[in-house]
ROFITI-519638 format. One line per 10 residues: number of its first residue (from 1); their letters; for each residue x, z, y of C-alpha. Coordinates in pm, 1 decimal. Each point is the difference from the previous one (the first is absolute). Layout:
<atoms>
NUM	A	X/Z/Y ~ ...
</atoms>
This chain:
<atoms>
1	MDPTDSRLVV	2836.6/-1850.6/3724.7 ~ 46.1/16.6/-374.9 ~ -123.1/-315.9/-179.0 ~ -249.3/207.2/-197.3 ~ -142.1/142.9/321.5 ~ -33.5/-349.6/145.8 ~ -196.4/-110.0/-304.1 ~ -230.7/297.9/45.7 ~ -86.7/-102.1/354.8 ~ -69.9/-357.6/-109.6
11	VAFGLVALAG	-213.9/120.9/-289.5 ~ -193.6/237.9/221.5 ~ -84.8/-258.5/269.1 ~ -83.6/-256.3/-266.6 ~ -239.2/241.2/-164.5 ~ -175.6/67.6/330.3 ~ -57.0/-372.8/54.5 ~ -123.2/-50.5/-353.2 ~ -220.6/308.4/19.6 ~ -172.5/-136.5/309.6
21	VIAAASLVAP	-91.1/-322.5/-175.0 ~ -122.6/179.2/-312.2 ~ -193.8/256.4/199.8 ~ -182.5/-270.1/196.1 ~ -89.9/-191.7/-313.0 ~ -105.4/309.0/-191.7 ~ -259.4/96.5/258.8 ~ -199.2/-321.0/-57.6 ~ -288.7/73.4/-239.1 ~ -78.3/-248.8/-276.4
31	VGAATPSPVT	-303.1/-219.1/68.7 ~ -255.1/-94.0/-263.0 ~ 170.0/188.0/-283.5 ~ -203.0/-30.5/-322.2 ~ -107.3/297.8/-208.4 ~ 258.7/37.1/-277.9 ~ -96.2/-63.6/-362.0 ~ 99.7/206.0/-306.0 ~ 354.5/-66.8/-116.9 ~ 199.8/28.9/-322.6
41	DDTVVERGYT	351.6/-77.6/126.0 ~ 299.5/216.7/86.0 ~ -151.9/108.9/332.8 ~ -204.4/257.2/-195.1 ~ 118.0/361.4/3.0 ~ -165.1/213.1/-267.7 ~ -119.9/349.9/82.1 ~ -259.9/237.3/-143.9 ~ -9.0/216.6/-308.4 ~ 323.0/130.4/-147.5
51	AAATRAAEER	172.8/-213.2/-261.7 ~ -79.9/260.0/-267.2 ~ -373.1/-7.5/81.6 ~ -6.6/-379.7/14.1 ~ 181.1/-40.0/-330.8 ~ -220.7/255.0/-172.9 ~ -310.9/-183.0/123.4 ~ 127.6/-339.1/-109.9 ~ 91.0/143.6/-339.1 ~ -364.0/106.2/-37.4
61	GTRLPRAQVF	-108.9/-356.2/77.1 ~ -115.3/75.1/353.4 ~ 17.5/-282.9/252.8 ~ 43.5/200.7/318.5 ~ -179.0/-106.7/320.3 ~ 233.6/-127.8/270.6 ~ -11.2/-56.8/373.3 ~ 209.2/-219.2/231.3 ~ 38.7/100.0/365.2 ~ 140.3/-234.4/267.5
71	YSQYEYVLEY	123.0/173.0/316.6 ~ 52.7/-151.2/344.8 ~ 356.7/130.6/47.9 ~ 129.8/-6.9/-357.3 ~ 141.9/-309.2/-164.4 ~ -77.2/108.3/-355.4 ~ -332.1/43.8/-178.5 ~ -70.3/346.8/-137.9 ~ -162.2/-26.5/-343.3 ~ -136.1/332.9/-119.1
81	TGVSQALAGL	-67.7/97.8/-358.6 ~ -325.0/184.9/55.5 ~ -254.5/-62.7/276.9 ~ 6.2/370.8/85.4 ~ 374.7/-25.9/60.1 ~ -55.8/-285.3/246.5 ~ -261.8/204.6/182.7 ~ 241.1/293.1/25.5 ~ 260.6/-239.6/141.5 ~ -241.8/-128.4/262.9
91	DAPGRERRFG	-59.0/356.8/117.6 ~ 362.9/114.4/-20.8 ~ 146.1/159.2/315.1 ~ 216.1/-242.9/198.4 ~ -136.9/-304.6/-180.0 ~ -87.8/-193.3/316.5 ~ 335.5/73.8/162.3 ~ 193.2/-121.1/-303.8 ~ -212.5/-290.9/-122.2 ~ -254.9/-86.2/268.0
101	YPLAIYVSDY	-365.8/-62.6/-84.4 ~ -131.7/-153.9/-324.3 ~ -52.5/-375.1/27.2 ~ -165.0/-33.6/-339.9 ~ -73.3/214.1/-305.4 ~ -80.4/-136.0/-345.4 ~ -103.2/186.0/-316.5 ~ -36.5/-88.6/-368.4 ~ -340.1/-142.8/-92.7 ~ -125.3/131.2/-336.2
111	ADTGVTCRDG	-320.1/-206.3/-0.7 ~ -12.5/-257.8/-281.5 ~ 306.8/149.8/-172.2 ~ -184.3/165.0/-290.2 ~ 110.2/340.8/126.8 ~ -57.7/314.6/-208.7 ~ 106.0/364.5/30.0 ~ 78.3/57.8/-366.5 ~ 184.0/327.5/-67.3 ~ 6.7/77.5/370.7
121	GLQTETEPEW	206.8/-306.8/84.9 ~ -86.8/-325.9/174.4 ~ 22.8/-300.7/-231.6 ~ -76.1/-361.1/91.8 ~ -11.5/-330.7/-185.7 ~ 143.4/-197.4/294.1 ~ 225.3/70.5/298.5 ~ -194.5/106.1/312.1 ~ 3.6/-236.5/296.4 ~ 59.4/111.5/360.3
131	LPAGDATYVV	-288.0/79.6/233.0 ~ -10.6/107.4/368.4 ~ -29.9/377.4/6.0 ~ -285.9/-3.5/248.9 ~ -213.1/-218.7/-227.8 ~ 34.9/217.5/-309.9 ~ -224.2/263.9/-152.2 ~ 192.8/289.9/-151.8 ~ -80.8/226.7/-293.2 ~ 136.8/350.4/55.8
141	DSDATLPTGG	1.8/315.2/-215.2 ~ -46.8/-194.1/-325.3 ~ 140.5/71.0/-344.8 ~ 286.4/-246.2/67.0 ~ 297.4/225.8/66.9 ~ 375.5/15.3/-2.9 ~ 153.2/165.3/-308.3 ~ 163.5/243.5/240.8 ~ -336.3/85.5/160.5 ~ -210.5/-135.5/283.9
151	SLVVPFDDRA	-286.1/-248.7/5.9 ~ 73.9/-364.6/79.7 ~ -170.4/-189.4/283.1 ~ -130.7/-322.8/-155.7 ~ -95.0/-293.3/230.5 ~ -260.0/-274.6/-67.1 ~ -101.4/-299.9/207.9 ~ -372.7/66.7/-41.4 ~ -209.1/312.1/-9.0 ~ -178.8/-94.1/-324.1
161	SARAFADDCG	327.6/-10.6/-195.6 ~ 106.4/331.8/151.2 ~ -328.7/166.0/-94.0 ~ 20.3/-136.1/-354.8 ~ 347.4/151.9/-38.5 ~ -122.9/332.1/144.1 ~ -290.8/1.2/-247.8 ~ 246.3/-32.7/-288.0 ~ 284.3/217.1/132.3 ~ -159.6/233.9/250.3
171	GDAIDWTTLR	78.3/29.4/368.7 ~ -149.2/-132.8/321.2 ~ 6.7/-347.6/157.8 ~ 92.2/7.3/370.5 ~ 108.3/-248.1/267.1 ~ 332.6/-22.4/189.3 ~ -123.5/196.7/301.8 ~ -115.7/288.7/-218.2 ~ 322.3/-13.8/-202.6 ~ 206.6/29.5/319.4
181	EREYTVARAA	-188.9/318.0/86.5 ~ 124.3/166.0/-319.2 ~ 330.7/182.8/15.8 ~ 282.6/-135.5/-212.2 ~ 334.2/166.3/53.1 ~ 332.5/24.2/-174.7 ~ 241.9/290.8/12.3 ~ 207.5/-7.2/317.5 ~ 366.4/87.2/21.9 ~ -90.3/289.7/229.9
191	GVEAAVPERR	-206.0/143.7/-284.8 ~ 295.8/-38.2/-233.6 ~ 217.9/193.0/245.4 ~ -257.6/276.8/15.8 ~ -14.2/10.5/-381.4 ~ 373.2/71.6/-43.5 ~ -36.3/383.8/12.1 ~ -290.3/-18.1/-245.2 ~ 206.4/-211.7/-240.7 ~ 284.8/249.6/20.7
201	GRADRRVAAV	-241.8/284.3/-63.0 ~ -154.2/-177.8/-296.9 ~ 346.0/-43.0/-151.5 ~ 78.0/368.3/60.1 ~ -315.3/99.2/-185.4 ~ 79.8/-227.5/-293.2 ~ 350.7/143.6/-32.0 ~ -128.9/356.8/19.5 ~ -259.6/-71.2/-268.7 ~ 242.2/-139.5/-258.9
211	RDSLDRPVSV	263.0/268.7/57.2 ~ -214.7/247.9/-191.6 ~ 96.4/-189.6/-315.0 ~ 357.5/129.8/33.7 ~ -129.6/347.8/-83.4 ~ -187.0/-81.4/-318.4 ~ 74.5/252.1/-276.9 ~ 288.5/-85.8/-232.0 ~ -125.7/-78.6/-349.8 ~ 300.4/-168.1/-164.6
221	VVGRDAPTLS	373.8/32.6/60.8 ~ 192.2/-293.1/-139.8 ~ 267.8/110.9/-247.1 ~ -170.0/335.0/-60.1 ~ -359.5/-92.6/-82.4 ~ 43.6/-369.8/-75.9 ~ 307.5/-198.9/-108.4 ~ -48.4/-296.3/237.2 ~ -165.5/-77.1/332.1 ~ -250.2/-232.7/-167.9
231	AAVDAAPPNT	-90.5/267.3/-253.5 ~ -44.6/254.1/279.4 ~ -230.3/-233.9/191.6 ~ -207.9/-59.0/-313.4 ~ -24.5/374.9/-69.9 ~ -79.2/122.7/351.7 ~ -365.0/74.1/84.8 ~ -142.6/-184.8/303.1 ~ 67.1/144.9/346.5 ~ 311.0/189.9/-108.4
241	TVLLPPGRYR	373.5/-44.5/57.9 ~ 266.6/-141.7/-230.2 ~ 324.5/162.9/115.0 ~ 342.5/-159.5/-45.2 ~ 307.2/227.9/6.2 ~ 329.4/-158.1/111.7 ~ 100.6/-279.8/-234.8 ~ -47.6/-363.1/-91.4 ~ -322.1/-123.3/-158.0 ~ -123.3/-318.1/-163.0
251	GGVNVTKPLT	-243.2/-204.1/211.0 ~ -268.9/-249.3/-96.9 ~ -256.4/277.5/43.9 ~ -375.2/-78.6/11.5 ~ -219.1/243.0/193.0 ~ -370.9/-32.6/-81.8 ~ -141.8/325.3/141.4 ~ 32.1/205.4/320.2 ~ 340.3/169.8/-19.6 ~ 292.7/112.4/208.9
261	IRARGAGGDG	345.1/-98.7/-126.0 ~ 264.8/175.3/199.3 ~ 348.8/139.3/-0.7 ~ 70.6/367.8/29.0 ~ 14.1/70.6/373.5 ~ -234.8/-281.9/102.0 ~ -298.8/220.8/72.1 ~ -212.3/-2.7/307.7 ~ 237.8/186.0/230.4 ~ 81.8/-276.2/253.0
271	PATPTAGSVV	-171.8/-108.3/321.7 ~ -335.1/-171.3/-58.9 ~ 44.9/-251.3/279.3 ~ 290.8/-147.0/195.3 ~ 137.7/225.5/268.0 ~ 147.9/-108.4/330.9 ~ 351.7/-129.4/-51.3 ~ -19.1/-0.1/-379.2 ~ 84.6/-305.2/-205.1 ~ -76.9/76.5/-362.6
281	GDAPSAAVTV	-106.4/306.4/-190.9 ~ 209.0/216.9/-229.0 ~ 249.0/-202.0/-203.7 ~ -95.8/-103.6/-354.9 ~ 166.5/174.1/-289.3 ~ 311.3/-165.0/-144.6 ~ -20.3/245.0/-288.8 ~ -306.7/-157.1/-164.5 ~ 36.7/-366.1/-94.1 ~ -255.3/-210.1/-186.1
291	DGGGNGSVIR	156.8/-317.3/-142.4 ~ -211.2/-299.8/-97.1 ~ 288.6/-159.6/-186.7 ~ -49.2/-330.0/184.7 ~ -325.3/-65.0/-184.6 ~ -320.3/-13.5/208.0 ~ -118.4/262.0/246.9 ~ 133.3/354.3/-22.2 ~ -336.2/173.7/54.1 ~ -331.7/-186.3/-41.7
301	VTASNVTVAG	-313.9/161.5/137.8 ~ -356.7/-105.0/-88.8 ~ -188.8/315.1/94.1 ~ -116.1/162.7/321.5 ~ 170.9/290.7/176.7 ~ 344.8/-31.0/-154.4 ~ 301.1/148.8/181.5 ~ 367.0/-84.3/-54.2 ~ 242.5/224.8/188.1 ~ 368.1/90.5/23.7
311	LRLVGVGEAT	138.3/-260.4/-240.2 ~ 272.3/-263.4/-2.5 ~ -124.3/-317.0/-170.3 ~ 252.3/-252.8/-133.5 ~ 11.5/-273.8/-262.7 ~ -293.6/-195.5/142.3 ~ -63.2/-332.9/-174.0 ~ 88.9/-324.8/172.9 ~ -341.7/-170.2/12.6 ~ -112.5/-83.8/353.6
321	VPSRQAVGSA	-222.5/-306.8/46.7 ~ -154.9/-159.6/-313.1 ~ 18.8/-371.7/-66.4 ~ -189.3/-248.2/216.5 ~ -215.1/-82.7/-302.0 ~ -102.1/363.1/-46.1 ~ -79.4/38.2/369.3 ~ -199.8/-323.4/13.8 ~ -217.4/95.9/-298.0 ~ -103.6/339.1/139.7
331	NGSWDARVVT	-380.1/-44.2/-12.8 ~ 20.9/-287.0/249.7 ~ -37.4/251.1/284.2 ~ 232.4/-1.8/301.2 ~ -7.4/379.3/7.7 ~ 63.7/34.1/-371.6 ~ 292.4/-239.7/31.0 ~ 158.1/215.2/270.7 ~ -52.2/316.9/-202.9 ~ 148.9/-170.4/-305.4
341	AYGSGDAGVW	297.7/-127.1/196.6 ~ 83.6/323.7/178.3 ~ -150.6/261.1/-229.8 ~ 123.6/-93.3/-346.4 ~ 368.3/81.7/25.0 ~ 189.0/310.0/-105.3 ~ 27.5/306.7/222.8 ~ 119.8/356.8/3.7 ~ -362.6/112.5/28.9 ~ -260.5/-262.3/-97.2
351	ADDAPGLYVR	-367.5/84.0/55.6 ~ -320.7/-189.7/-71.2 ~ -347.6/134.6/74.6 ~ 156.2/336.1/81.7 ~ -157.7/138.9/319.3 ~ 149.7/322.3/129.8 ~ 354.7/-92.0/-106.3 ~ 263.5/218.0/169.8 ~ 370.2/-86.4/-18.0 ~ 213.4/253.8/182.8
361	NVTIETGAGG	365.9/74.7/30.3 ~ 108.6/-269.8/-248.0 ~ 309.9/-221.5/-6.2 ~ -37.1/-341.4/-163.0 ~ 294.0/-226.7/-77.1 ~ -140.6/-338.9/-84.5 ~ 67.9/-371.3/-7.7 ~ -375.4/-57.1/-15.2 ~ -276.5/215.1/154.9 ~ 4.0/357.4/121.9
371	VLARESDAVV	-363.4/117.1/11.5 ~ -267.6/-254.7/-92.5 ~ -364.9/93.0/58.2 ~ -289.7/-224.6/-109.1 ~ -352.2/120.3/81.6 ~ 166.3/338.3/51.7 ~ -42.4/180.0/331.8 ~ 323.4/192.8/22.0 ~ 228.3/223.5/205.3 ~ 372.3/-79.6/-17.1
381	DAVRVQGDDG	193.4/277.9/170.1 ~ 375.3/59.7/44.5 ~ 100.6/-269.9/-248.5 ~ 335.5/-179.1/-8.4 ~ 15.4/-349.1/-148.4 ~ 336.2/-167.3/-55.4 ~ -67.0/-365.3/-69.5 ~ 205.2/-301.2/-103.0 ~ 279.8/-102.2/236.4 ~ -148.6/-348.4/47.6
391	WQEGFMGVAA	-367.8/-1.9/93.9 ~ -48.7/-336.9/-170.9 ~ 62.2/176.6/-331.4 ~ -175.5/327.6/77.5 ~ -357.4/98.6/70.8 ~ -215.3/241.8/200.4 ~ 81.7/362.5/70.5 ~ -373.5/74.2/12.8 ~ -259.3/-265.0/-83.6 ~ -364.6/94.1/49.4
401	LRSTVVVQQS	-263.5/-251.6/-106.1 ~ -369.1/65.8/64.9 ~ 108.6/356.7/71.6 ~ -16.5/213.2/313.7 ~ 327.0/190.6/18.9 ~ 192.6/247.7/211.7 ~ 375.4/-59.9/-15.2 ~ 202.2/244.1/205.8 ~ 346.8/144.7/52.0 ~ 159.7/-231.9/-255.5
411	VFRDGRDGIY	319.1/-208.8/-6.6 ~ 23.9/-355.4/-135.9 ~ 341.3/-158.8/-41.7 ~ 55.4/-359.9/-111.5 ~ -257.5/-172.7/-218.8 ~ -256.2/-249.1/132.8 ~ -265.4/171.1/214.4 ~ 5.7/369.9/74.9 ~ -380.2/23.2/-3.7 ~ -229.7/-289.5/-98.1
421	LHRADGSVLR	-377.5/31.3/41.4 ~ -269.8/-237.1/-125.0 ~ -363.9/75.4/87.2 ~ 98.7/357.0/79.3 ~ -231.5/58.1/297.0 ~ 35.6/334.6/174.8 ~ 349.2/78.0/-131.3 ~ 242.3/214.0/201.1 ~ 375.8/-67.8/-10.6 ~ 193.9/250.3/210.5
431	DNRFVRGRFG	342.1/152.0/49.3 ~ 176.0/-222.3/-253.8 ~ 345.8/-158.3/7.7 ~ 87.7/-352.2/-114.5 ~ 352.8/-134.3/-46.1 ~ 116.5/-346.3/-113.7 ~ -317.4/-158.4/-136.4 ~ -204.1/-311.7/68.0 ~ -283.0/172.7/190.0 ~ -23.8/370.5/71.1
441	VHLMYTSDAL	-382.1/-3.8/10.5 ~ -196.1/-302.2/-124.4 ~ -379.3/-5.3/45.2 ~ -211.9/-265.6/-174.9 ~ -381.4/-16.8/31.8 ~ 10.8/358.2/127.0 ~ -200.7/125.6/297.7 ~ -43.8/331.5/184.0 ~ 344.1/125.9/-104.6 ~ 233.4/229.0/194.4
451	VADNVARSQD	370.9/-88.5/-4.4 ~ 165.4/274.8/202.4 ~ 339.5/150.9/77.0 ~ 195.3/-195.9/-259.3 ~ 364.9/-104.8/38.0 ~ 133.8/-331.6/-133.7 ~ 358.0/-124.4/-1.3 ~ 161.4/-322.3/-120.5 ~ -315.7/-163.1/-132.6 ~ 63.7/-358.5/-98.4
461	LAGVVVMTSP	-330.7/-127.4/139.3 ~ -185.5/271.3/197.5 ~ -51.1/371.7/43.8 ~ -381.2/-19.5/3.3 ~ -203.6/-310.2/-83.7 ~ -378.4/-38.4/-6.1 ~ -141.0/-316.6/-161.3 ~ -328.9/-163.4/-107.3 ~ -225.0/63.0/301.1 ~ -98.5/366.9/-37.4
471	SGNAIVGNDV	-151.8/208.9/278.3 ~ 18.5/348.8/143.6 ~ 360.3/85.6/-87.3 ~ 198.4/249.5/208.8 ~ 379.2/-43.2/11.8 ~ 143.9/280.2/210.2 ~ 328.7/181.2/53.6 ~ 215.2/-205.7/-236.4 ~ 371.7/-66.1/54.9 ~ 151.3/-328.0/-126.3
481	RRSRAGVLTA	363.1/-107.4/55.4 ~ 255.2/-248.0/-127.4 ~ -261.7/-202.2/-187.5 ~ -100.2/-363.1/23.7 ~ -333.6/98.3/157.3 ~ -155.8/320.6/122.5 ~ -380.8/22.3/-10.5 ~ -196.0/-312.6/-98.6 ~ -377.0/23.8/27.8 ~ -295.0/-218.0/-99.0
491	GSQSYVARNV	-375.8/33.4/-7.7 ~ -200.6/160.8/277.1 ~ -108.6/321.8/172.8 ~ 329.1/176.4/-59.4 ~ 183.0/265.3/200.2 ~ 379.2/-37.8/22.8 ~ 167.3/267.2/211.0 ~ 309.0/216.2/56.9 ~ 218.2/-203.2/-236.5 ~ 373.6/-42.4/65.6
501	VVGTDDGLST	162.5/-327.5/-107.9 ~ 373.4/-58.2/54.3 ~ 238.4/-277.8/-100.8 ~ -230.9/-243.3/-181.1 ~ -62.3/-373.4/21.9 ~ -371.3/55.9/70.8 ~ -96.1/339.8/133.8 ~ -378.9/11.6/19.1 ~ -253.4/-266.0/-95.4 ~ -337.6/3.0/174.1
511	AATQSVYEHN	-171.2/-227.6/-252.8 ~ -288.7/243.9/-51.1 ~ -287.0/-87.7/234.0 ~ -225.2/235.5/199.7 ~ 271.2/261.7/-38.2 ~ 191.8/238.7/224.4 ~ 380.9/0.1/20.3 ~ 113.8/281.6/223.6 ~ 284.6/246.8/55.6 ~ 239.2/-186.6/-229.4
521	VLVDNEAGLS	373.5/-21.4/77.7 ~ 180.4/-328.0/-75.8 ~ 377.9/9.5/51.9 ~ 283.3/-243.2/-81.0 ~ -208.6/-243.2/-204.9 ~ 28.9/-377.7/-3.4 ~ -368.9/-10.8/94.5 ~ -161.1/322.9/110.8 ~ -357.6/-117.8/-47.6 ~ -140.9/-308.9/-173.7
531	ASSVVPSSTV	-350.8/-102.1/99.6 ~ -91.1/-237.8/-280.5 ~ -379.2/22.9/-15.0 ~ -193.8/-292.4/142.6 ~ -273.0/244.1/103.4 ~ 137.1/190.4/304.0 ~ -233.2/297.8/-28.6 ~ 233.9/300.8/-29.0 ~ 118.7/255.0/255.6 ~ 375.2/35.0/59.5
541	AANDFLGNER	77.8/285.3/239.9 ~ 238.6/290.1/68.2 ~ 273.1/-140.5/-226.1 ~ 371.6/5.7/91.2 ~ 222.9/-307.6/-42.5 ~ 375.8/38.5/47.0 ~ 306.7/-193.0/-110.7 ~ -190.1/-263.5/-196.2 ~ 131.8/-355.9/-8.6 ~ -359.3/-103.0/72.9
551	HAEVSASLLR	-243.0/270.2/99.7 ~ -294.4/-205.8/-128.4 ~ -76.3/-334.7/-153.8 ~ -324.8/-186.2/-54.0 ~ -53.8/-249.0/-282.0 ~ -342.2/-136.4/102.8 ~ -81.3/-197.4/314.0 ~ -200.5/275.8/166.3 ~ 53.2/243.0/282.7 ~ 28.3/367.7/-84.9
561	VFGRDGRGNY	-71.8/236.8/287.3 ~ 161.4/335.4/-78.0 ~ -112.1/332.7/143.9 ~ -309.3/215.9/26.2 ~ -183.5/158.2/292.6 ~ 255.6/-123.1/251.3 ~ 305.8/124.1/-189.7 ~ 228.8/-209.3/-216.2 ~ 325.7/52.8/-188.3 ~ 357.8/81.9/92.7
571	WAGATGRELP	225.5/-307.4/-14.9 ~ 371.4/44.6/63.6 ~ 82.9/-269.6/254.9 ~ -333.9/-6.0/178.7 ~ 26.5/55.4/374.6 ~ -219.7/60.4/298.1 ~ -97.9/271.4/240.2 ~ -116.6/317.9/-170.9 ~ -362.0/71.4/89.5 ~ -152.6/348.7/29.7
581	DGTLSRPYAP	-158.1/-30.1/-345.6 ~ 341.5/-55.9/-164.8 ~ -37.0/-375.0/-54.0 ~ 203.8/-282.7/151.5 ~ -127.7/-230.4/271.5 ~ 97.1/-315.8/-191.4 ~ -138.1/-114.6/-336.2 ~ 242.8/-60.0/-284.1 ~ -14.1/-286.8/-248.8 ~ 224.4/89.3/-297.6
591	TAALDRLLAR	-49.0/-340.5/-161.5 ~ 67.2/-205.9/313.2 ~ 328.0/-192.5/5.5 ~ 47.6/85.5/366.7 ~ -24.8/376.3/-50.1 ~ 229.3/-14.6/-304.2 ~ 255.1/-200.5/196.3 ~ -22.8/229.8/299.4 ~ 76.9/300.1/-216.4 ~ 331.4/-152.9/-111.1
601	TDAATTLRAS	163.6/-127.1/322.3 ~ 198.1/151.4/285.3 ~ -250.2/-129.3/255.2 ~ -295.5/156.4/-180.1 ~ -56.0/286.7/243.0 ~ -18.6/-229.3/301.8 ~ -209.9/-270.1/-160.9 ~ -245.8/241.7/-157.9 ~ -91.2/115.0/349.4 ~ -23.7/-349.3/149.3
611	PVVDAVRGLR	-326.0/-160.8/127.6 ~ 62.7/-296.7/-228.4 ~ -11.7/212.2/-314.0 ~ -297.7/196.7/134.6 ~ -187.1/-329.0/44.5 ~ 65.0/-105.8/-358.9 ~ -106.5/338.7/-133.7 ~ -317.6/-5.6/206.2 ~ -100.2/-344.2/-122.5 ~ 70.9/100.0/-359.6
621	GSAPGLRSAG	-280.2/252.3/13.5 ~ -254.6/-200.9/199.4 ~ 18.3/-362.9/-113.4 ~ -125.1/-82.9/-351.6 ~ 256.0/-278.7/-23.3 ~ 277.2/258.1/32.0 ~ -157.2/270.4/-214.1 ~ -61.7/-203.5/-312.0 ~ 277.8/165.7/-195.9 ~ 233.9/298.5/0.3
631	AVDRSPLAEP	-52.8/356.8/110.7 ~ -22.9/177.3/333.0 ~ -13.7/366.5/92.7 ~ -176.4/22.7/334.6 ~ 83.2/367.6/57.7 ~ 338.2/76.1/-157.8 ~ 112.2/361.1/9.3 ~ 282.0/114.9/224.5 ~ 124.4/257.9/-254.4 ~ -15.7/26.4/-380.1
641	ANPELLAAAR	-330.8/128.5/-130.2 ~ 150.1/186.1/-296.9 ~ 320.3/175.2/110.0 ~ 27.1/231.2/-302.5 ~ -41.4/-281.1/-252.3 ~ 239.5/-212.6/200.5 ~ 263.2/273.9/-3.6 ~ -30.9/24.9/-378.1 ~ 32.2/-377.8/-32.3 ~ 312.3/-8.8/213.6
651	DGTAVGGPDW	188.2/282.2/-170.2 ~ -90.6/-111.1/-350.8 ~ -179.1/317.5/-102.7 ~ -304.4/24.6/-219.0 ~ -173.3/305.1/-143.9 ~ 220.4/139.5/-275.4 ~ 321.3/-169.1/112.4 ~ 163.6/-324.5/-107.7 ~ -0.9/82.6/-371.7 ~ -367.9/107.0/0.0
661	LPANRTASAR	67.7/324.1/-177.9 ~ -173.4/335.6/47.3 ~ 123.6/187.8/304.1 ~ 134.4/287.8/-212.3 ~ 236.2/-219.4/-203.0 ~ 369.2/50.5/76.9 ~ 266.4/-263.5/57.1 ~ 134.6/52.1/-350.9 ~ -350.6/-51.0/-138.4 ~ -23.7/-328.1/187.8
671	ATNATDTTGA	329.0/-113.7/-150.8 ~ -124.4/87.7/-347.4 ~ -330.8/-176.3/59.4 ~ 178.3/-324.9/82.4 ~ 98.8/-39.1/-364.2 ~ -252.8/221.3/-182.1 ~ -366.8/-49.0/85.5 ~ -127.2/270.2/-229.9 ~ -2.9/263.8/274.6 ~ 41.0/374.5/-25.5
681	TNATDTTNTT	-159.4/232.2/-254.5 ~ -325.6/175.6/73.1 ~ -44.5/364.5/74.8 ~ -14.8/220.7/-308.9 ~ -326.1/66.1/-181.0 ~ -52.3/322.9/-189.2 ~ -229.4/-168.8/-251.8 ~ 118.1/-18.4/-362.5 ~ 354.1/-92.3/-98.5 ~ 326.9/-115.4/153.1
691	TTHRETP	130.4/-167.2/-314.9 ~ 131.2/-354.0/43.2 ~ -181.1/-244.9/-228.1 ~ 96.0/-349.9/-108.0 ~ -188.5/-273.0/-182.4 ~ 162.7/-319.3/-121.2 ~ -160.8/-279.0/198.8
</atoms>
């Protein structure tokens, strides 16, 4: 027998002996265990409202009510921001299976704190103490609310204090039993999945609505009716078009009224929404260039319903992030500091308080920003941004701050982040391509977004990253390869599905809690899946894992049980008898040293079928001492769940081909595009003149 095989046998028998001891000890219940007391140490895991909601409340001076929940089968203490959030957690499906029953629940006590509800907040003079939840009286439906909406549940240790608060701030005083009869829910991942078609439809309607601006009547032709682009913009009546014939024009233009600025041939004659198999829309015009001369933003927009179409923007200034001093002095507000940091640099198109902005069919060559939208709900469609070669020196292709945006069918090469969102709830990012950046998509304090059908290659950190505890995001149909990480999620109640991740260090992170990860394909990664959350409350099912150095890894000392409704995932290397329902007869533990070792030895086939290994696997799932850490799939699939996605992952294809160009581009066009990102000229337009114009930038 090979020495490695001999070690396997020794390890297997040793594990059986150890498992027996642990199993016997683990079945002895603790005697005389005391009721736990509130804690403030590192055993606390914070849950509850989103980070954006919590920060906005704290900024208003609100001291949010909290709750601590101790569970019988969970080593950490769940501390919720918001009593209603704790109640929703208590009633969450699968709670008892994952955490056991609640041993103790404590809530903030607002009696004797000098509490007020000034300006709709919840201010106190002193920090609330902890109080057993069953002993509290709660004021509900008062004027104390979150800035993002929703009344706060405010606990008091005596009914008189609760009634006094209700007299001042409205609402009713009720006991714990009555409070538990009220329904408090949070959005579930299943609801996010169901909302994906509606989010797509909403984006379609927004794109269709702004496209009418491409057909505004032409009022001024630059070079014929006005000597410069700035003069033409000043002269044009609102809701008309400034037309640019082929030529080069001076930038630094300020748009302060609803206008369309477009090249000849950039009218509304393209598809309104992405079509199957398409990558980007019609190519932007190389014949019309607006040059900012390296000084500031090329086009600045401070009005609603402005459209920029069919242009090539160059000569963007070099300003990206302002000084630390400038950021730190931004009104003392965390949100204002972020907006100052990420929304004060130069860009090809810079917009502030400009709802209805539409940027279509534009090429931007920039060492700073591409499109920057502050308080400006926008549609960015068929845009190409060529950023700085080193992302440390560049900036964002699209940055949207406090703005709900649709970004579609666009290409982002180099620069820092392809698309960066801050407090951009409800945004839709679809059918875009990202090459050689830091992050392809970067979501901060952004909930209820749709990130769909994007392709990312050679990202230095990750293809898609979601940070700062948002909720309700849907990340579906994306393709990430040859990047440090694939899809990294955070927050809660998210839906992550049908993504393909190939050749990364970390394929898919399941850090978002109460979420669904299904129908993803993870191939040839160092780690296919990383389960880093200390709250094992997500569903992982119908995913395919092949060729990964480690199919899964777990960073917290908890057991993850993968699968749903008796069906798990496909794991290359898992064995067992195929059952009639298409699952295998043996569970699979992708994080177990034994299963990893078995998958890499000549004796694996024999040992995987041995009674010794079966005994270890059985104890892993039944004895708490053996299921304190790692991951196990109790019903692994006999065949891949996603054969079409898997075929695409194996042969290296993605929609649009390896260069992410429109399907109708020829090989010679691809060769040209490798060195010239300006694209092809637009179709001809019979409006006005064909004279080439040039301004000195």
